C-alpha positions as CSV (number, residue, x, y, z in Angstrom):
1,M,0.0,0.1,0.0
2,E,1.3,3.4,-1.0
3,S,1.4,6.3,1.5
4,P,-0.5,9.4,0.4
5,T,1.7,12.3,-0.7
6,H,0.8,15.7,0.5
7,N,2.1,19.1,-1.0
8,L,2.2,22.6,0.2
9,P,-1.2,23.6,-1.3
10,S,-2.9,20.6,0.3
11,L,-1.4,21.5,3.6
12,F,-2.7,25.0,3.5
13,K,-6.1,23.7,2.5
14,Q,-5.9,21.2,5.6
15,L,-5.1,24.2,7.7
16,G,-8.2,26.1,6.4
17,L,-6.0,28.7,4.5
18,S,-6.1,29.5,0.8
19,D,-4.2,27.0,-1.3
20,E,-3.6,29.4,-4.2
21,P,-0.1,29.9,-5.0
22,V,-0.1,33.6,-4.7
23,D,-1.7,33.4,-1.3
24,I,0.8,30.8,-0.1
25,D,3.6,33.1,-1.2
26,K,2.0,36.0,0.6
27,F,1.6,34.0,3.8
28,I,5.2,33.0,3.8
29,A,6.4,36.6,3.0
30,T,4.2,38.0,5.8
31,H,5.1,35.5,8.5
32,S,8.8,34.9,7.9
33,P,11.5,34.7,8.8
34,L,10.7,32.6,12.0
35,K,13.2,33.0,14.9
36,P,15.6,30.1,14.9
37,D,14.5,28.9,18.5
38,L,10.8,29.1,17.7
39,H,9.0,25.9,16.9
40,L,6.7,26.1,14.0
41,A,3.5,25.2,15.9
42,D,4.4,27.8,18.5
43,A,4.3,30.7,16.1
44,F,1.7,33.5,17.1
45,F,-0.2,33.3,13.8
46,W,-1.7,29.9,14.1
47,T,-5.1,29.3,15.6
48,K,-5.1,26.7,18.4
49,S,-6.4,23.9,16.2
50,Q,-3.8,24.7,13.4
51,A,-1.0,24.7,16.0
52,E,-2.2,21.4,17.4
53,F,-2.4,19.8,14.0
54,L,1.1,21.0,13.1
55,R,2.6,19.8,16.4
56,D,0.8,16.4,16.3
57,E,1.9,15.7,12.7
58,I,5.5,16.3,13.6
59,L,5.4,14.4,16.9
60,D,3.7,11.4,15.4
61,D,5.8,11.5,12.2
62,A,2.5,11.3,10.4
63,D,1.9,11.4,6.7
64,W,1.8,15.3,6.8
65,A,5.2,15.6,8.6
66,E,7.3,16.0,5.5
67,V,5.3,18.9,4.1
68,V,5.0,20.5,7.6
69,D,8.8,20.4,7.6
70,Q,8.8,22.0,4.2
71,L,6.7,24.9,5.4
72,D,9.0,25.2,8.4
73,V,12.0,25.6,6.1
74,L,10.2,28.1,3.9
75,L,9.1,30.2,6.9
76,R,12.7,30.2,8.2
77,K,14.2,31.2,4.9
78,G,11.7,34.0,4.3
79,R,10.8,33.0,0.9
80,S,8.5,30.6,-0.9
81,V,9.1,28.0,-3.8
């Protein structure tokens, strides 16, 4: 059985955010760069449920973990793909 593959737009949709490329770019530009010592899920701009989802996916090494890591990297760099 093959694991589902998630991408950045699907993560944004899962978080209840716009999955349009221009909106993803805008989100990343607006909220980056994150401080090096700040965990992604602890950033001020997430709702409680968004933060819990992000934290749980990473802690459980769930199927969303890879794309959550990708978002973390993008928010630390200060630019989008």
